[in-house]
C-alpha positions, 0 to 999 in steps of 0.5 A: 585857266583856273588853278585845278588840282590833279584830282580835279583835272583827272575827274574833269578831262579823263576817264580814269577810275578813282583807283587810277586817280589815286595812282596818278596822285601817288606819282605826282607827289614825287615829281619835285624830287624827281625834277631836282634829282634830274635837273629837269622839268617833269610832267604827268600827262593823261589821255582825255575822254575822247582819246585824241589828245592828252592833258597835263595834270601835274608838273614840277620845275627843278630847284637845282637848274633853270626851268624849261618853261616860263609859265605853268603848263598844268591844265593845258592840252598836249596835241599829238602833232606837238607831242608824238612821243607822249601820245605813242607811250600813252597808246602803246605803253612803251618807253621813249628815251632821249627823244628831241622835241620842241616846246610850245615856247620854242625851246629844243628839249631832250624828252624821255617818256615812260608809262604810268601803269594802273590796275590790270596793267593798263596805261593810265598816264605818262611820266615825262622828263624834259631837259633844255638842250638849246645851249648844247645844240648851239655848242654842237653847231659851233664845233661842226662849223669849226670842224668844217673850217679846219677842213677848209683851212687845211685844204687851202694851206696845202694847196688842195683848193683847185690844186693851187697853193694860195698861202704857203707860196707867199710866206717866208717860213718853212712850212710842212704838212704831215699826216698822222704818221708824221709823213710829209704830205706837202711842203712849200718852197721855203721848206725845200730851200731849208732842206737843201741848206742842211745838205739833203737833195730834196723832199719826197712826199710820204717820207717821215719828217724826222728823216730830214729834221731829227731835232724836231722828234720831241716836238712831234711826240708832244701831245699838245695840239699847239706848241711853240719852241726854239731849237738850234740846228745847223748853228742857227736858231729856229722858232718851231710851231706845231699846229695839229688839226683835229676833226671829229676828235681825230688828227687831220694832219699837222703843220710844222712851221720853222722861222729862222731867228738867227739874225734876230737873236744875233742882234739881240746879243749885240744889243745886250753887249752894247748895253753892258758896255754903255752901263760900264761907260756910265759907271766910269763917268760917274766915278770920274765925276765923283773923283773930281768932286772929292778932289775939290772937297779935299782942296777946300778942307786943306784951306782956300782963300775965303773969296774963292770958296764960293766958286769952289762950292758952285763948281762942286755943285755943278759936277755933283748935278752931272753925276746925278744923271749917271747915278739915276741911269745906273739905278734904273732899268732903262739903258740911257734915259733919265726920269726928270722928276727924280733928277730935279728932286735929287739936285734940289735936295742936295742944294737945299741940304747944303744951305742948312750949313748957312743957318737957312731953313729953305723948303723945296717942293716938286710937282710934275709927271714921271717923264723920261728924257735921254741922258744927253739932254738930262746932262744939260737939264741937270746943269740948268736946274742946278743953276736955277735952284742954286741961284735961289739959295744964294741970292733970293733969301739974303738977309732971310732965315727961311724961304720956299722954292717950288720946282714945277714941270709939265709936258704938253704939245711935245714940249717940256716946261720947267718953272723954278719959283721962290718967295724971296726978295725978287729978281732985279733986271738991273742986277749984275749978270751972273755966270750961273744965268749965262750957263742956263741961257747957253744950255737952253738955247744951244744944247736944248734948243729952247727958251729961258726967261726970268722975271720978278713975281708978286712975291719972289722970282719966277725962272722958266725954261721951255724946250722941245721933247724928243725921244731918242730914236732907237 
């Protein structure tokens, strides 16, 4: 349809006089302002010459809200079957407010219609305002469904569905259903047993729940519809849930559910006590190891044969490596687990630092994920890492002033693999067996149930250990 002006539409399709058309133009000039103010689509409809239906002569969509219509409707006819409220106002001059209507695009709207009066109090048109209420209706239907579900749920839970309790009979928690006056309407067998435990003979329907459980008065008074709290009663700890059922904004009763947490809280307390004890043991072991290390250092400072010094240093490093395990445990939040990366880094840095005293510049790098193992395996792994890195420092860089060590570890297929790689002179299979490598083999095979191999690389040596990773079962 061609775009006609308000004046042209009125002239072509209505019997309005020139004065009436001027009045329609005056009202149409304010449509945009009215639309923005009310966040609604606004229209002006006038009766056609035949008087059987109306025509939309002006329209405005709001800039402050989403328009109800996707396409313009000015110039389209409004038939009585689809717009009864508009036709009623045009014929009677009476207002129609908050009338529900369906647009030609299939949207449900809230429609209000007021007459536009001309000379001699004649109705010359209708001012129409339409708001999209599709989402509002959807929310209303959802609330109605929820309300109906609440009624059904309360009926099922309190055993009113065919007079057969379905859920309450099979749950361990003590369940009470009370009315808006907090009087008992229903209780399950577990609730009856609880009342017997506190010395009451039984539960009489219609009796206030606080007569049996005075300690929940505060929970009942709380305005929250859903509430979970712990309280002590009869030297026991209970978790109390309050679930209020609302239907049409009014209380339809409340569920009070009590679960005995006494055994759980006692176990938590025992675990906490054991945790403190374990940490104290770790602390003492660490202190004892540091004491032994201090005694060895003291003996070395007092003087020992030169040929014995290397053995003292090796023993001191082994003790310090084991102590590192307990230092990491005590510094972490875990009770009995050690991060492999932190352990390897601590031991490696300690050994490389000591190599500086021999005028050797050794660089060490670490690569691997953050991975936790239990302290028992960590002690064995600490000795293995200590021996392998110490072996590099001691033997790989003889007659060398600088060298590089890489410690790489990975986890896959439930196994941990650690590689210690150096760029030194290279391992010789014909070399005399050392105590350090014997310790590594013993620890890997017997304590970690794994495998160890060492071989000469293109430049330097590769020593690798592999063992199954199994977390401690709590």
